[in-house]
C-alpha positions, 0 to 999 in steps of 0.5 A: 603592157610596155611594162611587162614587155620590158621585164620579158626583155630584161628576163631574156637577155639575162638568160642569155649572159647564163647561156653564154656563160656556160658556153664559155665554160672550158671542158673538161679533158678526158683522160685515162690511166693504163695499169702500171708496169711491176718492174719488181718489189710490188705485187700486182694489186698494189700497182692497180691500188696506186692506179686507182689512188691516181685516178682519185685525185685526177677527179678531185681535181675537177679538171678532167673526166677520168675514165673508171679502169672498168669502164676502160677495160669493158671498151678495150674487151668489146673492140677485142685489144689486149691491154695486156704487154701495152707499154710503148706510147704508140700502144697508149695512142692506139688504146687512147683512141679506141676510149675516145680519150684525148690524155692517156698516162702510163707508166712503171713502178719498181723497187730497187733495193729499198728505194721505190722507183716511179716513171709515168709518162703524159701522153697526147693523144692527138699529136701521139707526143710524151707531153710530160714525164714525171720521175720520183723516187721514195724511201720509206714504206710502200704507203708512202707512194699513195701520197705521191699520187697525190702530187703527180696528180697536181702536177699534170693539173698544173701543166694540162690544166691550162689558165684560170683553173683553181691552184691546186694545193695539196692538203697538209694533215697534222699526226702525231708521232710517239717513240718509246723504248725499252729501256728508256732514255735512248737519244734520238735521231730523226733523218740525223738530227737528234731530237731527244730522247724516249719517251718523245712525242711530236707534231708531223705532217702527213706523208713525212718520209723519216729514218728514225734511229736510237742510240744508248750506251751498251745497246745496239743502235735500234733503226727504222725507215717509215712514212707517217701516214696515220697517227704513229706510235713506235715501240722500240725494244733494244738489245745489248751489244755482243760485248756487253753480253760476252762481259756478263757471261764471263763475268757470271762463269768466273764468280758462279753467277755472283756480282762483280766489278765491270769497267766499261768505258773508263767508268766502273759498275759497281756489281761485286768484288773483282774488275773485269776490264773490257778488252782483249786479254785483259784480266785483274793482274792487268788493271792497274797497268791499264791506268784504272784504280783496283776497286774496292775489297769485298766486304 
């Protein structure tokens, strides 16, 4: 009987420790996100999609109780509160109190030139103060903003989550980038750094924003800005420069479509019997004066 009582005491003490530990778990903060204001350059659906991504990233941190957008709309409709036009801190605080939230996130997303701008505020409902502002500029395809939502969610967690919360790290995914051109052999510059020639293949970090530029003699520069969000294969169709096209047209007109010699950048391109110097007002009689050797005689 004494042994049984002893075991019961141990069990009771263990259960008391478990309940005590549960009681010491920090309560998750209740947070809601207002629809972002669109200041230009995005559609309404795109701003909604970015807001939904931020919600998902905050849920993923396991630090917050995040109010779903549909639930928020239902509660506000019941209260007769119009969310449209709610852009001030005072309005966000009033909405947060109606929703029984502790934190609110509001802000705007827009585009100026080729740059997307993000301006978000974290608002404490109890103090009615902006706790933290987040400013981000981004150049590239719009889908790169999805990765910025994860970065902002991690920053919010680091500020609000408090001590003892696990560190939130960005998940780095490696994807493949392939660059091809027609014709091949174009020199590749990525963010103004020469990396090789086409065809080209390399690993890259997901979410990386890059500017790709291709250069090939007698062809126009080719340039594209992208955000690498998945395996990507780029096919660049290079076009002749206007100078080169005019030289070809003049040569064809002069010889009735027959091949010619062309002098390009100090070197001769062997395509026939007469030389065409690519500079204004030049003709066959000025070839020797310019310091170029005479073309070979026709066979």
